[in-house]
C-alpha positions as CSV (number, residue, x, y, z in Angstrom):
1,M,18.4,89.7,24.9
2,A,14.0,90.7,26.0
3,H,14.1,88.2,23.0
4,L,15.9,85.2,25.0
5,R,14.5,85.7,28.0
6,A,10.6,85.5,26.4
7,A,12.2,82.3,24.3
8,Q,13.0,80.6,27.8
9,I,9.8,81.8,29.4
10,H,7.8,80.1,27.1
11,M,10.0,76.7,27.1
12,W,10.1,75.9,31.1
13,T,5.4,76.9,30.2
14,V,5.4,74.5,28.0
15,G,5.0,70.4,28.1
16,D,4.7,68.9,31.5
17,Y,7.3,69.1,32.9
18,P,6.1,67.8,36.7
19,V,7.6,64.6,35.0
20,I,10.5,65.3,33.9
21,A,11.1,66.6,37.3
22,T,9.9,63.4,39.1
23,H,13.0,61.9,36.7
24,L,16.0,64.6,38.0
25,L,15.1,63.6,41.6
26,P,17.9,61.5,42.1
27,I,20.3,64.2,40.7
28,S,18.6,67.4,43.1
29,R,19.7,64.1,45.9
30,I,23.1,64.5,45.2
31,A,23.9,67.5,44.5
32,V,21.9,68.7,48.2
33,K,23.6,66.1,49.7
34,A,26.8,67.7,48.3
35,V,26.3,71.6,50.0
36,D,24.5,70.0,53.6
37,P,22.5,72.3,54.1
38,Q,21.6,73.2,57.8
39,S,18.9,73.7,60.7
40,G,18.8,77.9,60.5
41,E,20.8,77.9,57.0
42,S,19.8,79.9,54.3
43,V,19.6,77.9,51.2
44,L,19.3,79.9,48.1
45,D,17.6,77.7,44.8
46,I,18.4,79.0,41.0
47,A,15.8,77.7,38.3
48,V,13.8,76.3,41.9
49,G,11.2,74.2,39.0
50,T,8.6,72.7,40.9
51,G,11.0,72.8,44.2
52,N,12.7,69.5,44.5
53,A,16.1,70.7,45.9
54,A,14.3,73.2,47.4
55,I,12.1,70.8,49.3
56,L,14.8,68.3,50.4
57,A,16.2,71.6,51.7
58,A,13.5,72.8,53.8
59,K,13.1,69.4,55.1
60,A,16.7,68.9,56.1
61,G,15.6,72.2,57.9
62,A,16.9,75.6,56.1
63,K,15.8,78.8,55.6
64,V,14.7,78.1,52.1
65,T,14.4,81.2,48.6
66,G,13.6,79.5,45.1
67,I,13.2,81.9,42.1
68,D,12.6,81.3,38.9
69,I,12.2,83.1,36.0
70,T,9.1,81.2,34.5
71,P,5.6,81.9,36.4
72,A,4.3,78.5,36.1
73,Q,7.1,77.1,37.2
74,I,6.8,79.1,40.5
75,D,3.6,78.0,40.8
76,R,4.0,74.8,40.4
77,A,6.5,74.7,42.8
78,R,3.7,76.1,45.2
79,E,1.6,73.5,44.9
80,H,4.6,70.4,45.6
81,C,5.5,72.5,48.5
82,K,2.2,72.6,49.9
83,A,1.9,68.9,49.3
84,E,5.6,67.7,50.7
85,G,4.7,70.1,53.9
86,V,7.6,72.7,53.8
87,R,7.3,76.2,53.1
88,V,9.9,78.0,50.6
89,D,9.7,81.3,50.5
90,L,8.7,81.4,46.4
91,Q,10.0,84.3,43.7
92,V,9.6,84.8,40.0
93,G,12.6,86.1,38.8
94,D,15.6,86.0,36.2
95,A,19.4,84.6,37.5
96,E,21.5,87.1,35.9
97,H,19.7,89.3,37.9
98,L,18.8,88.2,41.4
99,D,17.1,90.9,44.4
100,I,19.2,88.7,46.6
101,P,21.2,91.1,49.5
102,D,24.5,90.4,48.9
103,E,26.1,88.2,50.6
104,S,22.9,86.2,52.3
105,M,23.0,83.2,51.3
106,D,25.0,80.4,52.5
107,V,24.5,77.6,50.4
108,V,22.8,78.4,46.7
109,L,22.6,75.4,44.6
110,S,20.4,74.9,40.6
111,V,19.2,71.8,39.5
112,M,20.2,71.5,35.5
113,G,19.0,75.3,35.6
114,L,21.3,78.1,35.9
115,I,22.6,76.6,32.5
116,F,20.4,78.0,31.2
117,A,20.9,82.1,31.2
118,P,21.8,82.8,28.2
119,D,24.4,84.8,30.0
120,F,26.5,83.5,32.0
121,I,28.8,85.3,33.1
122,A,25.6,88.0,34.4
123,A,24.3,84.3,35.7
124,T,27.4,83.2,38.0
125,R,28.8,86.7,38.6
126,E,25.3,87.0,41.1
127,L,25.6,82.8,41.7
128,A,28.8,84.7,44.3
129,R,27.3,88.3,44.4
130,V,24.6,86.9,47.0
131,C,27.0,84.1,48.0
132,R,28.5,84.3,51.9
133,P,31.7,84.4,52.3
134,G,32.5,80.3,52.8
135,G,28.9,79.7,52.0
136,R,28.5,75.9,49.3
137,V,27.6,76.3,45.9
138,A,26.5,73.1,43.4
139,I,25.4,73.1,40.1
140,T,24.8,70.5,37.7
141,A,25.4,70.4,33.6
142,W,24.0,68.0,31.4
143,A,27.4,66.0,30.2
144,A,28.6,66.6,27.3
145,N,28.5,62.5,26.3
146,S,25.4,62.6,27.1
147,W,22.2,60.5,25.0
148,S,21.4,63.7,23.7
149,A,24.5,64.3,22.2
150,T,22.7,62.0,19.2
151,W,20.1,63.4,18.9
152,R,21.6,67.2,18.9
153,E,23.7,65.7,15.8
154,K,21.0,63.9,14.1
155,V,18.6,67.7,13.4
156,A,21.9,69.8,14.0
157,H,21.0,71.0,10.3
158,L,17.6,71.6,11.0
159,S,18.1,74.2,12.8
160,A,20.2,77.0,12.6
161,P,23.1,77.4,15.4
162,A,22.2,78.5,18.2
163,A,23.0,82.6,18.3
164,G,25.1,82.5,21.4
165,P,26.2,80.3,24.5
166,T,24.4,77.0,25.0
167,P,23.3,75.0,28.3
168,D,26.3,72.3,26.4
169,E,29.4,74.6,27.0
170,W,28.9,74.0,30.8
171,G,28.8,69.8,29.8
172,D,32.4,70.3,30.2
173,P,34.8,70.7,33.2
174,V,37.4,72.7,32.0
175,V,34.4,75.1,30.7
176,A,32.1,75.5,33.5
177,I,35.5,75.1,36.4
178,D,37.0,78.8,34.3
179,R,33.1,79.4,34.6
180,L,33.0,79.8,37.9
181,G,36.6,80.8,39.0
182,S,35.7,84.3,37.3
183,A,33.1,85.1,39.4
184,G,35.8,84.4,42.2
185,L,34.6,81.1,43.0
186,S,36.9,77.6,44.2
187,A,35.6,75.2,42.5
188,K,35.8,71.0,41.8
189,V,34.2,68.7,39.5
190,E,32.9,66.0,39.2
191,Q,31.1,63.6,36.6
192,R,27.9,61.8,37.7
193,N,25.8,58.1,36.2
194,F,22.7,59.2,35.9
195,A,19.4,57.3,33.1
196,W,17.1,58.0,31.9
197,R,14.6,55.0,32.3
198,F,11.3,54.4,30.3
199,P,8.8,51.6,29.6
200,S,9.9,51.4,26.1
201,P,11.2,54.2,23.5
202,Q,8.0,55.1,22.3
203,A,6.9,55.4,25.8
204,A,10.5,58.2,26.3
205,L,9.8,59.6,22.7
206,E,6.2,60.6,24.4
207,T,7.5,61.3,27.2
208,F,10.4,64.4,26.1
209,L,7.7,65.3,23.2
210,T,4.5,66.1,25.4
211,A,6.5,67.3,28.7
212,A,10.3,68.2,28.2
213,G,10.2,72.0,27.7
214,P,13.3,72.2,25.8
215,F,11.9,69.5,23.3
216,V,8.8,71.2,23.2
217,S,9.9,74.2,22.2
218,F,12.0,72.8,19.1
219,M,9.3,70.8,17.8
220,E,7.3,73.7,17.1
221,T,9.7,75.9,16.0
222,L,10.0,72.4,12.9
223,E,6.1,72.2,13.3
224,S,6.6,76.3,11.7
225,H,9.0,76.0,9.0
226,D,6.7,71.8,8.0
227,K,9.6,70.1,9.9
228,A,7.8,67.8,13.1
229,E,7.4,65.1,11.2
230,E,11.1,64.8,10.6
231,G,12.1,65.9,13.5
232,Q,9.8,62.8,15.2
233,R,11.4,60.5,13.6
234,L,15.0,61.7,14.0
235,L,14.7,62.3,17.9
236,L,12.6,58.0,17.6
237,E,16.2,56.7,16.3
238,A,18.5,59.0,18.4
239,I,16.8,57.2,21.8
240,E,16.4,53.3,19.7
241,E,20.6,54.0,18.8
242,T,21.0,55.0,22.3
243,N,19.4,52.6,24.1
244,V,21.6,50.7,26.1
245,A,18.1,48.2,27.7
246,N,18.0,44.9,25.6
247,D,14.2,43.0,27.6
248,G,12.2,46.2,25.2
249,S,12.0,49.3,28.1
250,C,14.0,51.6,27.5
251,T,17.4,53.4,29.3
252,L,19.2,56.7,27.9
253,P,22.3,57.2,30.0
254,A,23.0,61.2,30.5
255,P,25.8,61.4,32.6
256,Y,25.6,65.1,34.6
257,L,28.3,67.1,36.0
258,L,28.7,68.3,39.5
259,M,29.8,70.9,40.5
260,T,30.6,71.7,44.0
261,A,32.3,75.6,44.7
262,T,32.5,77.4,48.2
263,R,33.0,81.8,47.3
């Protein structure tokens, strides 16, 4: 598992994640609203990223802890929290092995983060362990019918099949409910609409290739096999085929699942 951990850290270090986080802020707002943190409550944000959700919870008066497996993300979150004038306890940590006491959190949330944990059983077990009885949980995951499904189909022949569970599996409501239920959480799932928006398809391509860690690291792998040029061509094809804007701009539908649960 050490190589998977190293790959995760690299994936979320490369690129310019604050650019992506700005796009994802509306999803963080929805997730935080779903668990409605109250003043004085303890909140844990797993895979805190640049701190979108953690900052929103802190502004509501909650006592917030944010963990991320990537030191670079913690540094980015620290800068973001300082700019927003809030205090968040930021720690480098692993969703599969949380250094958090049992039943200590009123709220646990993760916006497009926990779904990347290679061992989903350990991650959901840990999430449930730290949540107090009656506590609230919110997780988001990309739905199976996101624009990126077209991209994955186009490049499937360029890379070896995943060796284990993938983040995409969380996009199936049945799978999501089963995983959370197995960890002792009573969950419900609803699909919400979201879209990536850019000035043009070319701008979308450039953003994904320079800012989005999963795309950057994937292209690095293709580069090592002299396939990066083909990968970029296929990515642009996927963007153009799924773009629903007709004014020269680019809108890529990316519905997501909002999973909420209580312990």
